[in-house]
N, C-alpha and C positions, 0 to 999 in steps of 0.2 A: 737478501742481505738484511741482517738485523740492525736496528737503530743504534746510534751511539749516544750515550749519556755521559757528559763530561762531569767528573767529580771535582777535580781541582786543576788549576793552571799555575804554572810557575811564571808569574809576570816579571819577576826579578831577572829571569834568564834572558829575556829579550832586551832588558835594560843594560845588563852587565856584559852580555856577550853578543857577538854577531854569529848567528846560527848558520851552519852549512847544510850537511846532509841529515835527514831525519830517518829514524828507524822505529818500527813498532815492535815492542817486546811484551811477552807475557810475564806474569809475576808468580812466584811460588808463595802462596799465602796460606794462612791457617783460617779455619772457619770463622772465628770471632773477628778476624781482620776484614773478611768479606762483609760480614754483617755491619761492621762499623763503617765501611765504605758505602754500603747501600744506604746508610743513614746520612751520607754526604760529608762525613768527617774525615778530613785529611789535610795535612799541611806539608808543602814541599819547598818552602823558601830556602832552607839550608841543605837540601838534598843534593847529593853528588853520586856519580857512578865510577866504578873502578873495574879493571880487568886484572885478574890474578894470574898466577903462574900456570894453572891448569886450563887457561883460556875460558874461564867462566866470568860472566859479567855480574856485578853486585851493585845494589843501590844502598847507600848509607844515609842516615838521618832523615828518612822519609817517615814523618810522624803520622801514625794511624792510632788515634786514642783507643784505649781499651773499650771493649763492647760494654755498654751500660748494664745489660742483664747477664753478663758473662759470669762464670764461676771461677773455680781455681784454675781452670784450663785457659784463662784469658792470656793474651799475648803481651810481649814486651813492646812498649810504644815505639822505640826507635831502633829495633833490631835490624841487622843488615838482612836484605832479602835478595834472593837469586833472581836474575832476569833470564828469560827463556828466549834465546836467539839461535838460529842455525849456525853451523860452523863457518859457512861462507860469509855471513854477516859479521861474525866475530873476527874473522881474519881481516876483513875490510876495515873494521873498526880499529884493529891493532895497527894497520898500515897508516890510517888517517891520524891516529894519536901519536905515531912516531915522529911526525913533523912537529917542530918546535912551536909551543904556544897553543896547541890544540888540547881540548879537554872534552869530557863527555858529560852533558848536562841533561837532566830530565826536564821536559817542557810541560807535559800534561799527563794526567791519569784519568782513565775513562772506562766505562763498560761498553763492550762491543758484543751485543747480545747478552749472554750471561757470563762472559769472560771478562776479567779485569785486564786491561792493557795499559802499557806505559809508553809514551812517546819520548824517545831520547834523541838528542842531536849532538853532532860534533860541533864544537864552537871554539871561537877564538875571543879572548878577552878584549873589551873595548878600553881605550884610553879615556881619560877624563874629558878631553876636548871632544871626542866622539860622542860621549854621553850628552854633553851640552848641546852639540849640534843636533842630535836626534830629538832632544826635548824641545828645542827651538822650532824644528820642523813640525812636530806634533802640535805645538801651540798655534802656529800659523794655520795649519790645516783645520784645527778646531775653530779658530776665529773665522776662517773662510766659510765653513759649514754653517756657522751661526749668522753669517752675513755682516760681520763687523768691518771687514775689509771690502772695499769696493774697487 
């Protein structure tokens, strides 16, 4: 089993959503996009996923900056990219998203061996009071680790 090298995490996803099931998907990329990812350049704070009529999963607003040494064949920074999942996973995703309030959120992008993989999760949006409660718990845990609470 080849090692996993994380390129970027979507920290905003765990703050704004409560994550349920996670899936690993491949990405259809161009050569310059892979080279840009190898350099560790990627932003996924505004990224989101959709399923279209032909049962294909797409990621939108995943920002992979143009490759520094690229030529005229360089890629568009925020183009929509196709995710590679098998039919059973897509069917299960469609069933999960049919419930009210569920959405599909990318959580991290990483290299698994030489392949670029994207972890996506079905999620439900948190209310403001849930976010406050979660941040309060994190503060308490942080202070406990530092030894400020006895």
